[in-house]
C-alpha positions as CSV (number, residue, x, y, z in Angstrom):
1,P,10.0,26.1,0.5
2,R,10.8,29.7,0.0
3,S,13.7,31.5,1.6
4,Y,13.0,35.1,2.9
5,A,16.7,35.7,3.7
6,M,18.1,39.1,2.7
7,K,21.7,40.0,2.1
8,V,22.9,43.0,4.0
9,N,26.2,44.7,3.1
10,K,29.1,44.8,5.6
11,K,29.0,48.6,5.7
12,I,25.3,48.6,6.7
13,K,25.9,46.0,9.4
14,K,28.7,48.0,10.8
15,L,26.6,51.2,10.8
16,A,23.7,49.4,12.5
17,M,26.1,48.1,15.3
18,V,27.6,51.6,15.8
19,S,24.2,53.1,16.0
20,A,23.0,50.5,18.6
21,L,26.1,51.0,20.7
22,S,25.8,54.8,20.6
23,D,22.2,54.5,21.6
24,K,23.2,52.4,24.7
25,V,25.7,55.1,25.6
26,A,23.3,57.9,25.1
27,N,20.6,56.2,27.3
28,E,23.2,55.3,30.0
29,E,22.6,51.6,29.5
30,L,26.3,50.8,29.1
31,I,28.3,49.6,32.1
32,V,32.1,49.2,31.7
33,L,33.9,47.1,34.4
34,D,37.6,46.9,35.0
35,A,37.3,43.1,35.2
36,L,34.6,40.6,35.9
37,K,36.0,38.3,38.5
38,L,33.8,36.0,40.6
39,D,34.8,34.2,43.9
40,A,33.2,31.1,42.5
41,A,31.3,30.2,39.4
42,K,28.0,30.3,41.1
43,T,24.7,31.8,40.0
44,K,24.3,33.5,43.4
45,E,27.5,35.4,42.9
46,M,26.5,36.6,39.5
47,A,23.1,37.6,40.8
48,K,24.8,39.7,43.5
49,V,27.0,41.4,40.9
50,L,24.0,42.2,38.7
51,S,22.0,43.6,41.7
52,N,24.9,45.8,42.7
53,L,25.1,47.1,39.2
54,K,21.3,47.7,39.2
55,A,21.0,45.5,36.0
56,T,17.4,44.4,36.4
57,G,15.6,42.7,33.5
58,K,17.5,41.7,30.4
59,A,21.3,42.1,30.4
60,L,24.1,41.3,28.0
61,I,27.5,40.5,29.4
62,V,30.4,40.9,26.9
63,T,33.9,39.7,27.7
64,A,37.0,39.9,25.5
65,E,37.6,36.1,25.6
66,K,35.5,33.1,26.5
67,D,35.2,33.0,30.3
68,E,33.8,29.7,31.5
69,E,33.2,31.0,35.0
70,V,31.1,34.0,33.8
71,I,29.1,31.8,31.4
72,R,28.5,29.1,34.0
73,A,27.4,31.7,36.6
74,A,25.1,33.6,34.3
75,R,23.4,30.9,32.3
76,N,20.6,30.1,34.8
77,I,19.6,33.7,35.3
78,P,16.6,34.5,33.2
79,G,17.2,37.4,30.7
80,V,21.0,37.4,31.1
81,K,23.1,36.4,28.1
82,T,26.9,36.2,27.8
83,A,28.9,36.8,24.6
84,I,32.4,37.5,23.4
85,V,33.4,40.5,21.4
86,G,32.6,39.1,18.0
87,G,29.7,36.9,19.1
88,F,26.8,39.3,19.4
89,G,24.7,41.2,17.0
90,V,22.5,44.2,16.7
91,Y,19.5,42.3,17.9
92,D,21.3,41.3,21.1
93,L,22.1,44.9,21.8
94,V,18.6,46.2,21.1
95,N,17.0,43.4,23.1
96,C,18.9,44.0,26.4
97,N,18.2,46.7,29.0
98,K,21.8,46.9,30.2
99,L,25.0,46.2,28.4
100,I,27.8,45.1,30.7
101,V,31.3,45.2,29.1
102,T,34.7,44.5,30.5
103,E,37.4,47.2,29.8
104,E,39.4,44.9,27.6
105,A,36.3,44.0,25.6
106,A,35.4,47.7,25.2
107,R,38.8,48.4,23.7
108,K,38.3,45.5,21.2
109,V,34.8,46.8,20.3
110,E,36.2,50.3,19.8
111,E,39.0,48.9,17.5
112,V,36.5,47.1,15.3
113,Y,33.7,49.7,15.1
114,A,35.6,53.0,15.5
């Protein structure tokens, strides 16, 4: 067996993440919410939220900390992924049509990549 893994430097990884985030902002694919609160952890509730935000297709929901209600409500919707601030990569950003971020998570992302 042969490994085709390549090592990428930390600076290059950070630059790629900044580039992907700035691309989302430039193409108006970034949605920042004050908070993401659901009445109940139901898929129907999350589908309503996504339709109100006009997030059709693939979406990535980023929260500051692990939120079980958001994860439970979004896991059955095709094309929707959830992540915490340190738990997503450049591929996740490039692969989604809309990036939905809470305000607290946006501040944490800004601290890390600014």
